[in-house]
mmCIF file of the C-alpha atoms, coordinates in Angstrom:
data_MODEL
# 
_entry.id   MODEL 
# 
loop_
_atom_site.group_PDB 
_atom_site.id 
_atom_site.type_symbol 
_atom_site.label_atom_id 
_atom_site.label_alt_id 
_atom_site.label_comp_id 
_atom_site.label_asym_id 
_atom_site.label_entity_id 
_atom_site.label_seq_id 
_atom_site.pdbx_PDB_ins_code 
_atom_site.Cartn_x 
_atom_site.Cartn_y 
_atom_site.Cartn_z 
_atom_site.occupancy 
_atom_site.B_iso_or_equiv 
_atom_site.pdbx_formal_charge 
_atom_site.auth_seq_id 
_atom_site.auth_comp_id 
_atom_site.auth_asym_id 
_atom_site.auth_atom_id 
_atom_site.pdbx_PDB_model_num 
ATOM 1  C CA . MET A 1 1  ? 170.687 28.572 -69.568 1.00 0.00 ? 1  MET A CA 1 
ATOM 2  C CA . LYS A 1 2  ? 173.202 26.147 -71.090 1.00 0.00 ? 2  LYS A CA 1 
ATOM 3  C CA . LEU A 1 3  ? 174.896 27.238 -74.299 1.00 0.00 ? 3  LEU A CA 1 
ATOM 4  C CA . PRO A 1 4  ? 176.029 24.737 -76.954 1.00 0.00 ? 4  PRO A CA 1 
ATOM 5  C CA . TYR A 1 5  ? 179.579 26.100 -76.855 1.00 0.00 ? 5  TYR A CA 1 
ATOM 6  C CA . SER A 1 6  ? 182.216 26.814 -74.222 1.00 0.00 ? 6  SER A CA 1 
ATOM 7  C CA . ARG A 1 7  ? 184.818 28.895 -76.133 1.00 0.00 ? 7  ARG A CA 1 
ATOM 8  C CA . ALA A 1 8  ? 184.065 32.118 -77.990 1.00 0.00 ? 8  ALA A CA 1 
ATOM 9  C CA . PHE A 1 9  ? 186.107 34.540 -80.076 1.00 0.00 ? 9  PHE A CA 1 
ATOM 10 C CA . VAL A 1 10 ? 184.718 38.100 -79.937 1.00 0.00 ? 10 VAL A CA 1 
ATOM 11 C CA . THR A 1 11 ? 186.012 40.934 -82.105 1.00 0.00 ? 11 THR A CA 1 
ATOM 12 C CA . GLY A 1 12 ? 184.906 44.397 -81.045 1.00 0.00 ? 12 GLY A CA 1 
ATOM 13 C CA . ALA A 1 13 ? 184.653 43.236 -77.435 1.00 0.00 ? 13 ALA A CA 1 
ATOM 14 C CA . SER A 1 14 ? 185.503 46.677 -76.069 1.00 0.00 ? 14 SER A CA 1 
ATOM 15 C CA . GLY A 1 15 ? 182.626 48.392 -77.853 1.00 0.00 ? 15 GLY A CA 1 
ATOM 16 C CA . PHE A 1 16 ? 179.124 49.022 -76.495 1.00 0.00 ? 16 PHE A CA 1 
ATOM 17 C CA . ILE A 1 17 ? 177.559 45.777 -77.709 1.00 0.00 ? 17 ILE A CA 1 
ATOM 18 C CA . GLY A 1 18 ? 180.774 43.788 -77.276 1.00 0.00 ? 18 GLY A CA 1 
ATOM 19 C CA . THR A 1 19 ? 181.170 44.606 -73.590 1.00 0.00 ? 19 THR A CA 1 
ATOM 20 C CA . HIS A 1 20 ? 177.609 43.497 -72.873 1.00 0.00 ? 20 HIS A CA 1 
ATOM 21 C CA . LEU A 1 21 ? 177.966 40.316 -74.921 1.00 0.00 ? 21 LEU A CA 1 
ATOM 22 C CA . VAL A 1 22 ? 181.268 39.370 -73.246 1.00 0.00 ? 22 VAL A CA 1 
ATOM 23 C CA . LYS A 1 23 ? 179.796 39.966 -69.797 1.00 0.00 ? 23 LYS A CA 1 
ATOM 24 C CA . LYS A 1 24 ? 176.789 37.748 -70.550 1.00 0.00 ? 24 LYS A CA 1 
ATOM 25 C CA . LEU A 1 25 ? 178.902 34.994 -72.110 1.00 0.00 ? 25 LEU A CA 1 
ATOM 26 C CA . GLN A 1 26 ? 181.209 34.956 -69.094 1.00 0.00 ? 26 GLN A CA 1 
ATOM 27 C CA . GLU A 1 27 ? 178.220 34.829 -66.739 1.00 0.00 ? 27 GLU A CA 1 
ATOM 28 C CA . LEU A 1 28 ? 177.099 31.744 -68.651 1.00 0.00 ? 28 LEU A CA 1 
ATOM 29 C CA . GLY A 1 29 ? 180.480 30.087 -68.193 1.00 0.00 ? 29 GLY A CA 1 
ATOM 30 C CA . VAL A 1 30 ? 181.879 30.650 -71.670 1.00 0.00 ? 30 VAL A CA 1 
ATOM 31 C CA . SER A 1 31 ? 185.623 31.190 -72.027 1.00 0.00 ? 31 SER A CA 1 
ATOM 32 C CA . VAL A 1 32 ? 185.946 34.355 -74.123 1.00 0.00 ? 32 VAL A CA 1 
ATOM 33 C CA . PHE A 1 33 ? 188.951 35.384 -76.218 1.00 0.00 ? 33 PHE A CA 1 
ATOM 34 C CA . LYS A 1 34 ? 188.627 39.109 -76.879 1.00 0.00 ? 34 LYS A CA 1 
ATOM 35 C CA . PRO A 1 35 ? 191.660 40.401 -78.757 1.00 0.00 ? 35 PRO A CA 1 
ATOM 36 C CA . SER A 1 36 ? 192.528 44.062 -78.957 1.00 0.00 ? 36 SER A CA 1 
ATOM 37 C CA . GLN A 1 37 ? 193.665 45.703 -82.180 1.00 0.00 ? 37 GLN A CA 1 
ATOM 38 C CA . VAL A 1 38 ? 197.222 45.351 -80.888 1.00 0.00 ? 38 VAL A CA 1 
ATOM 39 C CA . ASP A 1 39 ? 196.797 41.581 -80.381 1.00 0.00 ? 39 ASP A CA 1 
ATOM 40 C CA . VAL A 1 40 ? 195.301 40.734 -83.777 1.00 0.00 ? 40 VAL A CA 1 
ATOM 41 C CA . ASP A 1 41 ? 194.820 42.687 -86.984 1.00 0.00 ? 41 ASP A CA 1 
ATOM 42 C CA . ILE A 1 42 ? 191.471 41.231 -88.038 1.00 0.00 ? 42 ILE A CA 1 
ATOM 43 C CA . SER A 1 43 ? 191.944 42.597 -91.554 1.00 0.00 ? 43 SER A CA 1 
ATOM 44 C CA . ASN A 1 44 ? 194.876 40.169 -91.908 1.00 0.00 ? 44 ASN A CA 1 
ATOM 45 C CA . LYS A 1 45 ? 193.358 36.855 -92.954 1.00 0.00 ? 45 LYS A CA 1 
ATOM 46 C CA . SER A 1 46 ? 196.390 34.732 -92.070 1.00 0.00 ? 46 SER A CA 1 
ATOM 47 C CA . ALA A 1 47 ? 196.666 36.317 -88.604 1.00 0.00 ? 47 ALA A CA 1 
ATOM 48 C CA . VAL A 1 48 ? 193.020 35.538 -87.894 1.00 0.00 ? 48 VAL A CA 1 
ATOM 49 C CA . GLN A 1 49 ? 193.425 31.987 -89.197 1.00 0.00 ? 49 GLN A CA 1 
ATOM 50 C CA . GLN A 1 50 ? 196.393 31.446 -86.868 1.00 0.00 ? 50 GLN A CA 1 
ATOM 51 C CA . ILE A 1 51 ? 194.461 32.734 -83.853 1.00 0.00 ? 51 ILE A CA 1 
ATOM 52 C CA . VAL A 1 52 ? 191.413 30.623 -84.666 1.00 0.00 ? 52 VAL A CA 1 
ATOM 53 C CA . LYS A 1 53 ? 193.617 27.560 -85.145 1.00 0.00 ? 53 LYS A CA 1 
ATOM 54 C CA . SER A 1 54 ? 195.344 28.279 -81.842 1.00 0.00 ? 54 SER A CA 1 
ATOM 55 C CA . ILE A 1 55 ? 192.354 28.970 -79.573 1.00 0.00 ? 55 ILE A CA 1 
ATOM 56 C CA . LYS A 1 56 ? 189.840 26.722 -81.379 1.00 0.00 ? 56 LYS A CA 1 
ATOM 57 C CA . PRO A 1 57 ? 186.704 28.764 -80.653 1.00 0.00 ? 57 PRO A CA 1 
ATOM 58 C CA . GLU A 1 58 ? 183.362 27.068 -81.073 1.00 0.00 ? 58 GLU A CA 1 
ATOM 59 C CA . VAL A 1 59 ? 181.662 30.324 -82.012 1.00 0.00 ? 59 VAL A CA 1 
ATOM 60 C CA . ILE A 1 60 ? 182.871 33.642 -83.424 1.00 0.00 ? 60 ILE A CA 1 
ATOM 61 C CA . PHE A 1 61 ? 181.123 36.989 -82.895 1.00 0.00 ? 61 PHE A CA 1 
ATOM 62 C CA . ASN A 1 62 ? 182.365 39.717 -85.234 1.00 0.00 ? 62 ASN A CA 1 
ATOM 63 C CA . LEU A 1 63 ? 181.313 43.037 -83.712 1.00 0.00 ? 63 LEU A CA 1 
ATOM 64 C CA . ALA A 1 64 ? 184.227 45.078 -85.079 1.00 0.00 ? 64 ALA A CA 1 
# 
């Protein structure tokens, strides 16, 4: 299966659904950025905007 994106941003990647999603995305060749709570405070809009601007994900999965 070929996905229409190659870079993903996944919040909640360490949770039950997140771990399975990240594993599947990586199997499909997607580069996954999966920040921890220490890396990014997703309740801080400007912090999230900076990360998104920096890594330029093509898709965002919010599982947090």
